[in-house]
Phi, psi and omega in degrees: 000137175284155173310135175086355176288148188267132167265117183292314185216136182216117174270127178244110174038061181272129174232132177224129171248156169224090190068242182272351179259124175271097178285326175226132190236100170062044188271123167253132185217147174222117169258108184293147169306140183085356192263157161246113195249124176268137172245107188249143181171153174297156176304140191082007180287332175117019183282315183294323181294315179294328176291319177301323172297316187287343179269347183086005177293329179228140179263133178287154175286323182217158177070188185204156171251121176252131182245116180057040179072012184252139178253129174296333176292327174274316196250354180066213188300345175300330174301348188249012170299126186082015186237134174224162175148192180202147177254128185057201189288129175290147186243141177225159173292123191293329187272357178264143176292173176297316186296308187295319168308314181293323177301309182313297183303316180304316184283324173305317181282347184046051175207164173084183177214177176299329175305325179287326175298305181306315182297320184297308179302317170299327181296303183272015175061043178239009181299319179294342184249359186307328173265007176278153177295137181297341175284357175263002182281149175279167182305321182294314179298323172292324179294321183292319183296320178295330172296320181303312181300320175294324181293339179299333182280000188047065186283152172259341174228118176256127174257129176226119181258101179063053183297340178258002176308126179072011175271156177279165178314318180290325172305313181294319173296318175299315183297320177294314181302319183296316183292321177299317179299316177301315189290327180291339172286349178101015181276137174280125178240128168260116186250120179260131179203158166250015186248100174311319178288333175294304180306319171300322182294317193260331193253144168264337174227149189212149168238135180248129179248154176205127182050047175069010180239163174266120183254348171209142175213140182153177171292159173303322179296313175303323187284310182295342174287343184250009179296138177281173168301145183279157185267123182256153168235120177243132176258122179244175177279351178206075186304320188290308176285342172297332181298329178306314195289316178290337183293327179253008176279131172304139177067020174237128183226164167070035191278129173205174179244141168216188182308333189278329181142216185267128188241138175199170177247138189203140166293159178306313171301320183294330183293310181298319177297319182293322174296318180297322175298311166314320174288322174293330184275357180076023178259124186268153180251111180275317176211139174218126189202153173284135190291322178209163180281158175309323178294321184287322177313303187298323182299315187290319183285322178290338177266002178088006183259011179247151178303335194246017180300127189233119177294351180267357173311136187299342179262359187269065188286128175052031182284338189282000000 
């Protein structure tokens, strides 16, 4: 980071233990202002605990989290000036309308006006449903109302913990569109997710957590540069005999048969050569697809969920 660049959020050697369980272990993290930063990891990786510490909801055993250079430990709620967001599912009064819920929060926070409430509802596309009671809202609408409540604070940093978790495809699309729109306005976004494809779609920087530790930190371009060859699954007219063809093909490795068909790893040029070889051998291909994207494969390896996980991998910082 260049001198003078603003750090929206910074974690310094943060550790949190619950009895014998270490939820977060020595985490260092830096979220530059103006970025869309993805905090990625499987469930139980420590993401939510780290966010709770950032909001002052949980006290760390060691280290500290700074927001715009301020520590909750030293400065209390003043450290959250310019920060908005929610951890896990936002909660509202079910018997009040969406608009009334926002007005209650606006008055409790002693800032803003009714005009700010209307602007927030417009931003999250809930203005037409603003007078409906919150209990009639879908889960996706509740998530968007949570973003609206955060925007009332006119934040410079928006923290969203698994904002698309539990949403249907339309809700996921709407939430991702909203996050992109907010980022285009210059808002810094810290997005927690267990979905690699979501983070790849929205974020320019990412940190991956596993078992309470950071196993990768960097830009999405740096992460993509380390992706392995994709794993393919092919259903053919004769899987058993078809297995011999990729086994002797250049650039194709890890050939096996499982319940889905013929499984192998190949680069794109090798895949093209392989399909031509199948055709020359009179073997038809009924289905051919990547079992997972290269980014998903790398994610599984970094978090210890892949067969080829290697703690000596250059991005597996302190994974051991």
